[in-house]
ZATIPA-876500 format. One record per residue (C-alpha): residue in one letter; y, z, x. Coordinates in nm, 4 decimals, always signed. Layout:
<recs>
REC   residuo         yy         zz         xx
REC         A          Y          Z          X
...
</recs>
This chain:
<recs>
REC   residuo         yy         zz         xx
REC         M   +19.7147   +14.7020   +15.1562
REC         T   +19.5941   +14.9676   +14.9157
REC         S   +19.3140   +14.8487   +14.6912
REC         P   +19.3945   +14.8304   +14.3179
REC         P   +19.2258   +15.0775   +14.0877
REC         S   +18.8968   +14.9874   +13.9291
REC         S   +18.9077   +14.7859   +13.6090
REC         S   +18.6154   +14.9756   +13.4629
REC         G   +18.8434   +15.2357   +13.3064
REC         S   +18.8248   +15.6129   +13.2981
REC         A   +18.8074   +15.8796   +13.0330
REC         K   +19.0289   +16.1837   +13.0420
REC         G   +19.1098   +16.4519   +12.7865
REC         T   +18.9265   +16.6900   +12.5637
REC         S   +18.6135   +16.4758   +12.5395
REC         M   +18.4842   +16.2752   +12.8334
REC         D   +18.2200   +16.1143   +12.6102
REC         K   +18.4416   +15.9966   +12.3268
REC         P   +18.8119   +15.9616   +12.4057
REC         R   +19.0356   +15.8970   +12.1080
REC         V   +19.2943   +15.6745   +12.2833
REC         L   +19.2425   +15.3361   +12.4486
REC         V   +19.5235   +15.2578   +12.6951
REC         F   +19.5503   +14.8930   +12.7976
REC         S   +19.7094   +14.8862   +13.1430
REC         Q   +19.8415   +14.5939   +13.3464
REC         R   +19.8128   +14.7818   +13.6754
REC         N   +19.5459   +14.5438   +13.8024
REC         G   +19.7640   +14.2359   +13.8102
REC         A   +19.7538   +14.0464   +14.1398
REC         K   +20.1235   +14.1261   +14.1800
REC         R   +20.2362   +14.4664   +14.0604
REC         L   +20.6077   +14.4272   +14.0023
REC         P   +20.8288   +14.7239   +14.0932
REC         F   +20.9707   +14.7707   +13.7430
REC         R   +20.6203   +14.8192   +13.6029
REC         C   +20.5615   +15.1308   +13.8136
REC         A   +20.7374   +15.3380   +13.5475
REC         H   +20.4965   +15.1888   +13.2896
REC         F   +20.1986   +15.3025   +13.4939
REC         E   +20.3573   +15.6454   +13.5348
REC         F   +20.3814   +15.6800   +13.1548
REC         E   +20.0163   +15.5729   +13.1246
REC         D   +19.9156   +15.8321   +13.3825
REC         V   +20.0951   +16.1107   +13.1962
REC         I   +19.9349   +16.0021   +12.8679
REC         S   +19.5962   +16.0151   +13.0423
REC         E   +19.6715   +16.3685   +13.1585
REC         I   +19.7809   +16.5038   +12.8200
REC         D   +19.5474   +16.3231   +12.5803
REC         S   +19.1890   +16.2045   +12.5500
REC         V   +19.2099   +15.8604   +12.7081
REC         H   +19.0032   +15.5636   +12.8205
REC         L   +19.2104   +15.3488   +13.0573
REC         L   +19.1225   +14.9797   +13.0521
REC         A   +19.2841   +14.7698   +13.3266
REC         P   +19.1450   +14.4148   +13.3527
REC         R   +19.2289   +14.2034   +13.6550
REC         F   +19.4540   +13.8973   +13.6296
REC         D   +19.6756   +13.6799   +13.8474
REC         Q   +20.0097   +13.5925   +13.6912
REC         S   +20.0872   +13.3323   +13.9597
REC         T   +19.8059   +13.0888   +13.8685
REC         R   +19.8690   +12.7610   +13.6884
REC         R   +19.6443   +12.8756   +13.4072
REC         H   +19.8513   +13.1867   +13.3482
REC         I   +20.1821   +12.9996   +13.3620
REC         Y   +20.0572   +12.7227   +13.1311
REC         A   +19.9129   +12.9638   +12.8730
REC         K   +20.2364   +13.1637   +12.8699
REC         Q   +20.4558   +12.8572   +12.8174
REC         L   +20.2232   +12.7180   +12.5518
REC         A   +20.2480   +13.0410   +12.3515
REC         Y   +20.6279   +13.0193   +12.3590
REC         H   +20.6228   +12.6824   +12.1844
REC         T   +20.3047   +12.6772   +11.9728
REC         P   +20.0860   +12.9236   +11.7805
REC         L   +19.8054   +12.8667   +12.0339
REC         V   +19.6975   +13.1780   +12.2237
REC         L   +19.4862   +13.1136   +12.5334
REC         N   +19.3387   +13.3579   +12.7801
REC         P   +19.5810   +13.3344   +13.0743
REC         G   +19.3025   +13.3951   +13.3235
REC         M   +19.2465   +13.7658   +13.2656
REC         E   +18.8920   +13.8771   +13.3394
REC         P   +18.6874   +13.8786   +13.0172
REC         R   +18.6749   +14.2245   +12.8627
REC         S   +18.5851   +14.3534   +12.5199
REC         V   +18.6261   +14.6896   +12.3543
REC         D   +18.2778   +14.8363   +12.3182
REC         A   +18.3629   +15.1615   +12.1402
REC         D   +18.5745   +15.2798   +11.8493
REC         Y   +18.9088   +15.4534   +11.9108
REC         D   +19.1664   +15.6223   +11.6944
REC         L   +19.4581   +15.4655   +11.8797
REC         F   +19.5285   +15.1625   +12.0991
REC         V   +19.8271   +15.1876   +12.3367
REC         A   +19.9934   +14.9225   +12.5518
REC         V   +20.3083   +14.9590   +12.7626
REC         C   +20.4621   +14.6169   +12.8213
REC         G   +20.7508   +14.4603   +13.0066
REC         D   +20.8490   +14.2143   +12.7331
REC         P   +20.6858   +14.0484   +12.4294
REC         S   +20.5162   +13.7808   +12.6411
REC         D   +20.2767   +14.0488   +12.7676
REC         M   +20.1097   +14.0125   +12.4264
REC         L   +19.9253   +13.7146   +12.5750
REC         R   +19.7256   +13.9495   +12.7993
REC         I   +19.6546   +14.1911   +12.5170
REC         E   +19.5247   +13.9080   +12.2993
REC         A   +19.2862   +13.8093   +12.5790
REC         L   +19.1119   +14.1418   +12.5190
REC         S   +18.8599   +14.0545   +12.2511
REC         N   +18.8174   +14.2673   +11.9371
REC         W   +19.0755   +14.5308   +12.0416
REC         R   +19.2309   +14.5446   +11.6968
REC         E   +18.8982   +14.5746   +11.5133
REC         R   +18.7812   +14.8696   +11.7258
REC         C   +19.1050   +15.0745   +11.7014
REC         K   +19.2200   +15.2429   +11.3807
REC         K   +19.5852   +15.2292   +11.4785
REC         A   +19.7798   +15.0512   +11.7501
REC         V   +20.1131   +15.1046   +11.9221
REC         I   +20.2961   +14.8897   +12.1751
REC         V   +20.5846   +15.0093   +12.3919
REC         I   +20.8167   +14.7289   +12.5066
REC         D   +21.0504   +14.7838   +12.7976
REC         E   +21.2847   +14.4870   +12.7577
REC         V   +21.3689   +14.2665   +12.4613
REC         W   +21.7278   +14.1533   +12.4132
REC         V   +21.8515   +14.0406   +12.0724
REC         N   +21.9833   +13.7149   +12.2207
REC         E   +21.6345   +13.6303   +12.3471
REC         M   +21.4433   +13.7063   +12.0265
REC         P   +21.4533   +13.3490   +11.8884
REC         G   +21.2754   +13.2215   +12.1995
REC         Y   +21.0002   +13.4803   +12.1576
REC         G   +20.9130   +13.3530   +11.8090
REC         N   +20.5344   +13.3238   +11.8459
REC         Y   +20.5107   +13.6353   +12.0592
REC         L   +20.7045   +13.8365   +11.8019
REC         R   +20.4612   +13.7272   +11.5322
REC         M   +20.1780   +13.8712   +11.7427
REC         L   +20.3513   +14.2106   +11.7258
REC         R   +20.2665   +14.2319   +11.3559
REC         K   +19.9165   +14.3410   +11.4571
REC         F   +20.0588   +14.6783   +11.5565
REC         D   +20.1259   +14.9768   +11.3355
REC         L   +20.4160   +15.0810   +11.5569
REC         V   +20.6390   +14.8921   +11.8000
REC         C   +20.8456   +15.1172   +12.0297
REC         L   +21.1508   +14.9692   +12.1994
REC         Y   +21.3445   +15.1147   +12.4913
REC         Y   +21.6496   +14.9201   +12.3686
REC         C   +21.8091   +15.0959   +12.0725
REC         Q   +22.0207   +14.8005   +11.9608
REC         S   +21.7173   +14.5712   +11.9370
REC         V   +21.5304   +14.7783   +11.6767
REC         A   +21.7041   +14.6599   +11.3586
REC         P   +21.7059   +14.2890   +11.4558
REC         L   +21.3353   +14.3039   +11.5449
REC         N   +21.2492   +14.4754   +11.2174
REC         E   +21.4227   +14.1918   +11.0338
REC         R   +21.1795   +13.9519   +11.1994
REC         I   +20.8465   +14.1396   +11.1888
REC         G   +20.8905   +14.4059   +10.9224
REC         P   +20.9884   +14.7749   +10.9429
REC         I   +20.7415   +14.8802   +11.2118
REC         S   +20.9760   +14.9236   +11.5100
REC         M   +21.1481   +15.2395   +11.6317
REC         Y   +21.3631   +15.3408   +11.9258
REC         L   +21.1797   +15.5274   +12.1998
REC         P   +21.4080   +15.6389   +12.4841
REC         P   +21.2846   +15.5714   +12.8361
REC         G   +21.1537   +15.8794   +13.0129
REC         T   +21.0401   +16.0021   +13.3513
REC         D   +20.7778   +16.2196   +13.5139
REC         A   +21.0125   +16.5175   +13.5356
REC         I   +20.7581   +16.7155   +13.7368
REC         R   +20.7317   +16.4426   +14.0016
REC         F   +21.1106   +16.4108   +14.0275
REC         C   +21.1966   +16.7811   +14.0026
REC         P   +21.3376   +16.9152   +14.3328
REC         Y   +21.2065   +17.2635   +14.2558
REC         P   +21.0512   +17.4987   +14.3571
REC         N   +21.1778   +17.4103   +14.7081
REC         P   +21.4939   +17.1983   +14.6803
REC         P   +21.5107   +16.9660   +14.9835
REC         Q   +21.8245   +16.8919   +15.1788
REC         R   +22.0310   +16.6158   +15.0222
REC         V   +22.0633   +16.4109   +15.3370
REC         V   +22.1406   +16.0843   +15.1522
REC         D   +22.5011   +16.0629   +15.0353
REC         V   +22.4617   +15.7608   +14.8068
REC         F   +22.1408   +15.5934   +14.6880
REC         S   +22.1446   +15.2528   +14.5174
REC         I   +21.8474   +15.0440   +14.4062
REC         G   +21.8056   +14.7138   +14.2284
REC         R   +22.0958   +14.5358   +14.0609
REC         R   +22.4304   +14.6279   +14.2159
REC         S   +22.7951   +14.5287   +14.2268
REC         A   +22.8782   +14.3270   +14.5397
REC         A   +23.2261   +14.4809   +14.5487
REC         T   +23.0990   +14.8388   +14.5271
REC         H   +22.8283   +14.7644   +14.7829
REC         Q   +23.0806   +14.6322   +15.0362
REC         A   +23.3028   +14.9356   +14.9815
REC         L   +23.0097   +15.1690   +15.0456
REC         L   +22.9147   +14.9757   +15.3591
REC         R   +23.2677   +15.0288   +15.4880
REC         L   +23.2450   +15.4022   +15.4170
REC         A   +22.9121   +15.4110   +15.6011
REC         A   +23.0625   +15.2346   +15.9021
REC         E   +23.3943   +15.4177   +15.9116
REC         D   +23.3188   +15.7664   +15.7783
REC         G   +22.9481   +15.8124   +15.8545
REC         L   +22.8438   +15.8014   +15.4885
REC         Y   +22.4657   +15.7840   +15.4636
REC         Y   +22.4171   +15.4973   +15.2180
REC         V   +22.0628   +15.3916   +15.1245
REC         Y   +22.0218   +15.0579   +14.9474
REC         D   +21.7836   +14.7654   +14.9045
REC         S   +21.7856   +14.5343   +15.2037
REC         T   +21.5007   +14.3100   +15.0867
REC         S   +21.4023   +14.1468   +14.7590
REC         A   +21.0477   +14.2496   +14.6675
REC         D   +20.8321   +14.1005   +14.3951
REC         Q   +20.5425   +14.3420   +14.4285
REC         V   +20.4511   +14.6905   +14.5435
REC         L   +20.1505   +14.7739   +14.7595
REC         D   +20.0575   +15.0825   +14.5595
REC         P   +20.2419   +15.1877   +14.2405
REC         T   +20.1878   +15.5605   +14.2913
REC         D   +20.3026   +15.5498   +14.6534
REC         H   +20.6074   +15.3495   +14.5500
REC         R   +20.6973   +15.5910   +14.2724
REC         N   +20.6529   +15.8922   +14.5026
REC         L   +20.8736   +15.7413   +14.7734
REC         Y   +21.1400   +15.6582   +14.5172
REC         A   +21.1283   +16.0083   +14.3631
REC         N   +21.1394   +16.1792   +14.7016
REC         T   +21.4436   +15.9751   +14.8011
REC         V   +21.6338   +16.0487   +14.4778
REC         K   +21.5565   +16.4197   +14.5265
REC         R   +21.7259   +16.3965   +14.8656
REC         S   +22.0281   +16.2021   +14.7386
REC         R   +22.3639   +16.3506   +14.6601
REC         C   +22.4817   +16.0571   +14.4429
REC         F   +22.2665   +15.8023   +14.2598
REC         I   +22.4201   +15.4810   +14.1286
REC         V   +22.3333   +15.4019   +13.7654
REC         N   +22.4498   +15.1295   +13.5273
REC         P   +22.3399   +14.9907   +13.1885
REC         G   +22.0696   +14.7252   +13.1868
REC         L   +22.1777   +14.3766   +13.3019
REC         I   +22.5369   +14.4955   +13.3183
REC         D   +22.6447   +14.1789   +13.4986
REC         R   +22.4440   +13.9364   +13.2812
REC         T   +22.6294   +13.9045   +12.9518
REC         D   +22.4696   +13.5611   +12.9185
REC         I   +22.1415   +13.7424   +12.8517
REC         R   +22.2372   +14.0765   +12.7003
REC         G   +22.5419   +13.9618   +12.5034
REC         N   +22.7298   +14.2723   +12.3905
REC         Q   +22.4248   +14.5003   +12.4076
REC         I   +22.4607   +14.8210   +12.6081
REC         E   +22.1238   +14.9780   +12.6892
REC         I   +22.0131   +15.2792   +12.8946
REC         G   +21.7669   +15.2207   +13.1769
REC         Y   +21.5193   +15.4454   +13.3563
REC         R   +21.7591   +15.5394   +13.6355
REC         Y   +21.9722   +15.7616   +13.4157
REC         F   +21.6632   +15.9737   +13.3455
REC         D   +21.5232   +15.9605   +13.6997
REC         G   +21.8563   +16.0650   +13.8484
REC         V   +21.9056   +16.3726   +13.6315
REC         A   +21.5407   +16.4753   +13.6763
REC         A   +21.5865   +16.4695   +14.0540
REC         G   +21.9125   +16.6625   +14.0467
REC         A   +22.1200   +16.3777   +14.1838
REC         I   +22.4719   +16.3159   +14.0579
REC         N   +22.4514   +15.9990   +13.8500
REC         V   +22.7542   +15.7790   +13.9235
REC         G   +22.8269   +15.4607   +13.7310
REC         E   +22.9074   +15.3182   +13.3895
REC         R   +22.8562   +15.5586   +13.1010
REC         P   +22.6660   +15.3578   +12.8353
REC         D   +22.8859   +15.3170   +12.5303
REC         N   +22.6206   +15.2985   +12.2621
REC         E   +22.4951   +15.5049   +11.9701
REC         V   +22.2287   +15.7047   +12.1559
REC         F   +22.3625   +15.8012   +12.4973
REC         A   +22.5768   +16.0897   +12.3730
REC         G   +22.2778   +16.2415   +12.1953
REC         L   +22.0356   +16.2036   +12.4853
REC         F   +22.2795   +16.3364   +12.7457
REC         D   +22.4800   +16.5781   +12.5338
REC         W   +22.5454   +16.8478   +12.7955
REC         P   +22.8677   +16.8804   +12.9979
REC         D   +22.8954   +16.6524   +13.3023
REC         P   +22.5682   +16.4525   +13.2847
REC         M   +22.7252   +16.1911   +13.5143
REC         I   +23.0447   +16.0705   +13.6797
REC         Q   +23.2049   +15.7640   +13.5268
REC         F   +23.2560   +15.4908   +13.7861
REC         S   +23.3371   +15.1399   +13.6723
REC         Y   +23.1120   +14.8557   +13.7744
REC         N   +23.2803   +14.6616   +14.0582
REC         A   +23.5046   +14.9585   +14.1444
REC         T   +23.5574   +15.0085   +14.5170
REC         D   +23.7069   +15.3589   +14.5471
REC         F   +23.3831   +15.5535   +14.5867
REC         D   +23.5585   +15.7684   +14.8464
REC         K   +23.7395   +15.9354   +14.5541
REC         V   +23.4049   +16.0358   +14.4009
REC         I   +23.2961   +16.1963   +14.7277
REC         A   +23.6332   +16.3679   +14.7696
REC         A   +23.6181   +16.5118   +14.4158
REC         L   +23.2697   +16.6504   +14.4747
REC         N   +23.3741   +16.7998   +14.8074
REC         A   +23.6722   +16.9659   +14.6400
REC         D   +23.4616   +17.1399   +14.3758
REC         P   +23.1152   +17.2299   +14.5139
REC         E   +23.0491   +17.4787   +14.2337
REC         R   +23.0888   +17.2066   +13.9714
REC         E   +22.8581   +16.9817   +14.1723
REC         E   +22.5866   +17.2460   +14.1898
REC         Q   +22.6233   +17.3226   +13.8198
REC         M   +22.5859   +16.9527   +13.7364
REC         R   +22.2686   +16.9305   +13.9427
REC         R   +22.0982   +17.2319   +13.7905
REC         T   +22.1943   +17.1399   +13.4371
REC         N   +22.0678   +16.7861   +13.4855
REC         V   +21.7320   +16.9024   +13.6220
REC         R   +21.6835   +17.1614   +13.3500
REC         Q   +21.7704   +16.9193   +13.0697
REC         A   +21.5331   +16.6569   +13.2081
REC         L   +21.2500   +16.9094   +13.2251
REC         L   +21.3051   +17.0231   +12.8681
REC         R   +21.3855   +16.6883   +12.7042
REC         H   +21.3134   +16.3751   +12.9041
REC         D   +20.9640   +16.4031   +13.0483
REC         W   +20.7103   +16.1461   +12.9273
REC         V   +20.5312   +16.4185   +12.7302
REC         Y   +20.8180   +16.4268   +12.4812
REC         R   +20.8012   +16.0498   +12.4349
REC         W   +20.4276   +16.0725   +12.3706
REC         E   +20.4951   +16.3415   +12.1112
REC         M   +20.7379   +16.1051   +11.9370
REC         I   +20.4687   +15.8374   +11.9163
REC         L   +20.2051   +16.0779   +11.7856
REC         K   +20.4438   +16.2134   +11.5248
REC         A   +20.5393   +15.8641   +11.4066
REC         L   +20.1700   +15.7797   +11.3589
REC         D   +20.0781   +16.1210   +11.2138
REC         F   +19.8440   +16.2099   +11.5007
REC         E   +19.7655   +16.5633   +11.6093
REC         A   +19.8872   +16.6720   +11.9530
REC         L   +19.6086   +16.7926   +12.1821
REC         P   +19.6250   +17.1216   +12.3797
REC         Q   +19.6993   +16.9390   +12.7057
REC         I   +20.0442   +16.8564   +12.5689
REC         A   +20.1260   +17.2253   +12.5342
REC         E   +19.9948   +17.2850   +12.8852
REC         R   +20.2255   +17.0237   +13.0393
REC         K   +20.5220   +17.1521   +12.8381
REC         A   +20.4509   +17.5007   +12.9694
REC         R   +20.4665   +17.3647   +13.3274
REC         L   +20.7964   +17.1988   +13.2472
REC         R   +20.9387   +17.5192   +13.0971
REC         A   +20.8275   +17.7175   +13.4025
REC         L   +21.0164   +17.4782   +13.6295
REC         A   +21.3190   +17.4963   +13.4005
REC         D   +21.3076   +17.8754   +13.4303
REC         L   +21.3112   +17.8385   +13.8084
REC         V   +21.6284   +17.6327   +13.7778
REC         S   +21.7883   +17.9020   +13.5606
REC         S   +21.6806   +18.1711   +13.8047
REC         A   +21.8333   +17.9811   +14.0968
REC         E   +22.1545   +17.9412   +13.8992
REC         E   +22.1767   +18.3145   +13.8402
REC         K   +22.1279   +18.3735   +14.2115
REC         K   +22.3709   +18.0879   +14.2866
REC         A   +22.1310   +17.9376   +14.5376
REC         P   +22.2947   +17.6111   +14.6472
REC         F   +22.1451   +17.2653   +14.6449
REC         R   +22.1677   +17.1714   +15.0099
REC         H   +22.3168   +16.8453   +15.1301
REC         E   +22.4410   +16.7006   +15.4537
REC         T   +22.6402   +16.3966   +15.5548
REC         T   +22.4416   +16.2773   +15.8532
REC         L   +22.2816   +15.9449   +15.9361
REC         H   +21.9024   +15.9135   +15.9308
REC         A   +21.6622   +15.6235   +15.8968
REC         V   +21.4974   +15.5771   +15.5586
REC         P   +21.2952   +15.2762   +15.4405
REC         S   +21.4571   +15.0361   +15.1971
REC         L   +21.3331   +15.0576   +14.8399
REC         N   +21.3046   +14.7991   +14.5671
REC         H   +21.2479   +14.9400   +14.2211
</recs>
């Protein structure tokens, strides 16, 4: 098993002696859950493009102490250290940043003594908070008032949260490391016909298994249920390299089959961004909400395929019948991701909202992204095809 990174932190950016940003990372938890790998990826990009000290205390979320402290904070105003190693902030920073899974992660932030006193401003990015679940987060939501800015990946949760904690929340679209996922400069063969990870429709899955058995479709899917990854970077690289080699990538809105949790909310998850960045053809439900059309406003960003539908053979047949359209979709998707959906653009949104100056490293990363986008345009002019095959190979199962 790969050893977790040191909890001592590191400084990156324009000044190694006095970084301006303190990033609180949960990458040193005893169990690093697959969905958090995208959080760590965002932290890594921030560390590359700004002046950052990364603080990652160790903790074990499976202990009785952690579970008890978490439940206590749901029902009372008491905030106990859930067993995170004692750490304090021993320098002054312009900005505190935390990327969290849900509001209950505030318990770990609060275990970090004097963080608010040593940081002029503070921002928290929250991956998942459904409107239906907000009443149960009562005490945790009150803790969010310590921040100057609360960024939510769920657009339809912003207004209801602001009603509870004040007008400090904004929508921040999920993003991706578009450089990691980009198939250029050497596009690999797309040997995987269909790639599916995480939550899936049982009906669609069975239909794809039949196509794999009867027609030789190369279908890659989760065959195990994992609650941790051995190394977040390795996991993210394997995932990106597989999407780059996939012809079709199944995407659906968050918790599409759990209306008991999400209610009528329709939210966009990471996979929509990862898929376009890798040049795969996103296939699934087109999110019917107020932001999707603006974020993916180019022709053919995906193929609509209803959740629980079973006629995936028609998707394959349509792509086979029009290879030029397929190639155009791929190149457009990659180029748009490079120019709009890399994490650098999300960091710019945060800095702008807090009236912070962007450092030169941001321009440097954007230049790399533009150079890759130019490669895509050049390949389009030359009509160099994205290669794919329909052959069967062995690939490890992924949980993400």
